[in-house]
N, C-alpha and C positions, 0 to 999 in steps of 0.2 A: 504493500500500499504506499502510495506516494505521500510524503509529508508536505505541509503547506508552510508558507513563510509566516513568521511570527509578526507581532505588531511592531517590533523593531525592524529597522532596515537591514536586509541581509545582502551582502555582495559576494559573489563567487569569484575566485581568483585562480587563474592558470599559474600555479606556483612554479612551474618548470619552464615557462616561456621567457625567452630573452637571453641576451648575451651574459648577464650576470645573475641569472636566477639560480637558486631560489633566494639568495641573500637579499637582493633589492626588494623582493616582494614582502618579506618580513619587515625590513626597515621601513618600507612604505606604509605598511599597516600601523606600525608604531607611531609614525608621524601623523597619520590620519586620525588616530584615536585621540590625539591631543585636542583636535577640533570637534570630533564627532565621537564622543566616548560611548554612545549607545549603539553604534553600528556593529553588526556582527558579520563574520566572514566564514565562508566555506573555502578551505584550501585544498585544491586538487593537485596531488603530486606524490612523489616518493616519500613515504613516512620516514624512512631511514635518513634521508637528506634534510628533512624538515625538523625532526625532533631536536637535534643539537642547537639549531637556530632558535627554536621556541624556548629552549631552556635558558638561553641568554636574554631573550626578549620576553619577559614575563607578562608585560601588558598585552602583547600580541597573542601570547599563548592563551590568556584568559578570554580573549574575544574571538578566537578561531576554533573551528572544528575541522580536523584533518580528514579528508576522504582519500584513502590510499589508492594510488595507481602507479605501477612502475613504468607505464607507457607515456611517451612524450612525443611531441611533434618537433622535428628539428628545423632549423632555419633553411636547410637545403632541400627539404621535401617539397615536391610539386603539389599543387592543389589537388590534382587527380589522385595522387598517392595518399594524401591526407584523408580524402573522402573514402577511400577503400580501407585504410588501415588505422585511421586516427579517431574513430568514434569513441573508443575506450581510453583515449589518451587524457592527460590532464586538461588539455584544451577542449576536447570534445565533451567530456563530462561536465566541465564548468559551464559550457553553453547549454547542455541538456538540463542543468539544474534550473535554468530560467523557465523552460517549457514545462518542467515538472512542478513548478510553483514553489521551489525551495529557495530561490533567490530572486531579487528584484533587478539585478544587473550583473554583468561579468566584465572582468578586465584581464587582458593578456598582453604581454610584451613579445609574444611569439611571432611565428611566420605569418605575415599579413595575408598572403594568398590563401594559405591553409585556413586561417581564421575566417576569412570571408566565405570560403567554400563551405565549411562546416556550419557557420552561422546561417547561411542561406538554406542549407539542407535541413537543419534542425528547426529553425524558427520560421522560415519562409518570409516572403515580403508582405507588407500590410496591404489590405484590400485597396485596389485602385492605383497602387504604385507598381510600375513595371519593373524597375531595377533599384536596388539600394545604392547608396553613395557614401563615400567617406568624406567627412567634413573635419576641417581643422581650424584653429584660430590663428589668423595671420596678423603679424605686427604692422601697425600704422604709426604715423607721426602722432596721431591722437587716438589712443586706445587700440582696438583690434577689430578685425572683421572676420566673418565666416567665409571660408573658401571651400568649395566642393565642385566636382568630385576629384578626389586625390588619387584615384587609381582603381576603383572598383569596376569600371567599365572602360574598355579601350575606346569606345565611341558611343554616341548617344543620339537618338532621334529628337525631333522637336518636342514631342510629348514627354520624353524622359528628361530633357532639360527643364521643362516646365515643372515636372515632379521634383527635380533637384531644387528648384527655386522654393517650392513649398516646404520641402524638408529643411532647407537652409534658414528660412524665415522662422520656422518653429524652433529651431536650434538657437537662433539669435535671440529669441525671446528669453530663453533660459540663460545662455552663456554670456550675452551682452546686456541683458536687461532692457532691450529696446522693444517698445510696444509696436512701433510702426517702422521697422528697418527698411532702408532703401535696398533695392535689388538691381543688379546689373549682370549682363551677360558678357563674359570675356570674349573679345574680338580683336581683329587686327586693325581696327579703326573705330571711331565713334560714329561715323556716318551710317545712315540706315541701309545703304546699298552694300556695305562691306560684309565680308564673311561668306561662309558657305550656306547652302540652302537650309539646313536644319537649324542653324543659329538664327537666321532671318525669320524662319517660321516660328521658332520659339519666342522671338520678340513679339510677333503678331499675337501669339496666345497670351503672353504675360501682360501686354499693355491693355488688355480688356479690363475696364474699371470694375466689372461685376465680380472679378476674382478678389478684389480687395487688397491687392499687392501694390506696394509703393515702388513700382518699376520705373527706373530712370534711364533705361536704354543700354547701350554698349559701353564698355570700358576697356581700356588697353592695359597691358601688364604693367607698364611704367607708372600708371596712375593709382594702382592699388594701394601702395603705402602712403599716399598723400591725400587726395580728395576723392578717393574711390568709394564705392558703395559699402554698405554694412554687410551685404551678402553678395558674393561674386560667384557666378555659376559657369561651369565649363564641363567638357567631357573629361573622363578619367585619364586619358593619354596626355592631353594638354596640361591638366592640373598636376599630374605627377611630375612631368618635365619641369613645370614652373616651380614646384616645391623643391625638387632636387637642385635646380639651378640656384634658387635663392639660398638654400643651405650651403651650397658650395661657395657662393659669393661671400656669404658671411664668414666662412672659414678663411677664405682668401684675404679678406680685409683684416681679420684678426691676426693672421700670419704676418702680413707686411707691417701692420702697426707695431706688433711686438718686435719685429726685427729692426724697424726704424728707431724705436725708442730705446733699444739696447745698444745703440751705436756710440756716439760721442758723449762726452760729459754733459754738454749742453742739451743733447737729446734726452738723456736720462733725467736731467733737471726739468725739462719740459714735461716729461711723463709724470713726474711728481706733482707739478703744478696743475696738470690736467687730470689728476687721479679721479676726482669726483665725476667729471664728464665721461671719462672712459668707463667708470663703474656703471653709470646710467646706460651707456651703450651696451656694455656686457650684459646687463640685466634684460635689455630689450631683445637681444639676440640669444638669450639663454633658452635652449629648447626644453630644459627640465622645468622651467617656471610655468610654461603653458603646454605641458605634454599631454597628448591624448587626441587621437583621431577617432571620431564617433561614427559607427556604422548606422546611418540613418535609413529608415524605410523598412526595417525588420520588425517582426512581432516580438520585440524584446530589446533591451538596451545592452549593446556590446561596445566596449571602448578599447581601442588599440593603443597601447603605450609604445613609445619608440623602443626598438630592440636594444639600443645602447643606453637606455635611461639608467640613472642611479636611483637610490631609494627615494630621494626627493622628487625625482621625475615620476616615479611610479605612484607616489602619493598624490601627485597632481592629477594623474589619470583616474585614480580612485575618486578624488574629489569631483571630477567631471561626472562620473557614473552616479555618485550620490546626488548631485544637483539635478540630473536628469530624472532619477528615480523619484525625487520629491516633487517634480513638476507634472503638469498635465499636457506635455508637448504631444503625446500620442493622440489625444483628443483634438488638439489644435490641427495636427496634420490631417486627421480623418475629415474634419469639417472643410478644410481647404480643398482636399481632393474631391469631395462631393461637388463643390462649386466648379472646379475645373472640369470634371466629367460632364456636368450639365451644359457648360458653355461649349465644350467640344462637340457634344451631341447636337446642339443648335446649329453649329457651323457645318454640320454634315461632313466633317473631316477635311474641309478645304485647306486649313492651315496645318494639317497633319502631314508628316512625311508619308511617302507612298508605301504600299505594302511591300514592294520590292526592297526599299531601303530598310524597312523594319527587319525583313528576312536577312538581308546582308549583314546588318549590325548584330543580330542575334548570333549568326554564324561566327562573326569576328569575336564576340565576347566568349562564345563557347570554346573557340580555339585558344584564346588566352587562358581560360580557366583550366584547360586540359594540359597546359605546358608545365 
């Protein structure tokens, strides 16, 4: 008989996922308990590896229940392999605990492709949502914005891009505290005629006032950190390239700044004088401070921590899961999807991508998932 969640919030954790697991998982739990002492955790992983860590971290030990499994998903496993062999792994069982009513959300720092494949298989997508999307918080000069999709889908139809916008807005309500966030589609230019057909068709859908979205049109990649929208929408291929490019650029800047200020005596003096400014910059670029990509559009809350995260970073991902579990964003999404489907039905599919395009993109996404 399946147990149900208690009145306290319960988060399931893939204790064996990530470059530094399971140590960072237990450290993350300890940090989260300082802010959320009533949260309880289900730890899925190798009990022999977890036991000595829990003896050291007594706070985490008191808040955690260990569910032993020796199986784990490696970072090298392909999604197709994870689907065949990973259902009884720490990742697979942590996801299943949501469907079985034992946990309100789950967090993993493991293999992204495997996590998405298992999450889609176990939880399935929400009614009216064609494909899930991965959303992250992107730094800006003033605050942050929601950016999606970060790699769940290699390509997307106009309808799917519209779905992503709805998902991103619901997430922005929780993560940014914005009641009416602005939404933009990432494009190669701001003009209405720019971009490929699916992006232009998505814009035609999103500008419909009956959807209730604050759609502001197209935005370019260079505008996102400055005066860009609160929610930026693109396909997973473009989004993942943009994310990796931004991360590489941040490391590039940090490398040359460090080398420049370790040069002459005057350079080192300058570094001392500018310490506070560099500290602020370091905080803005710190991936552990805002760690956590959220798999939106599933019948359950799944948060992906960066694989190289430390304990503080993993705690940040858990915090995101807690915030979402406490929110009503699923109801928010369901209501917006209803409005979208009504408007698409009225238009008789005029702004939808053709059936041929839908078929081609589905084939492309399946090919990526099988790799």
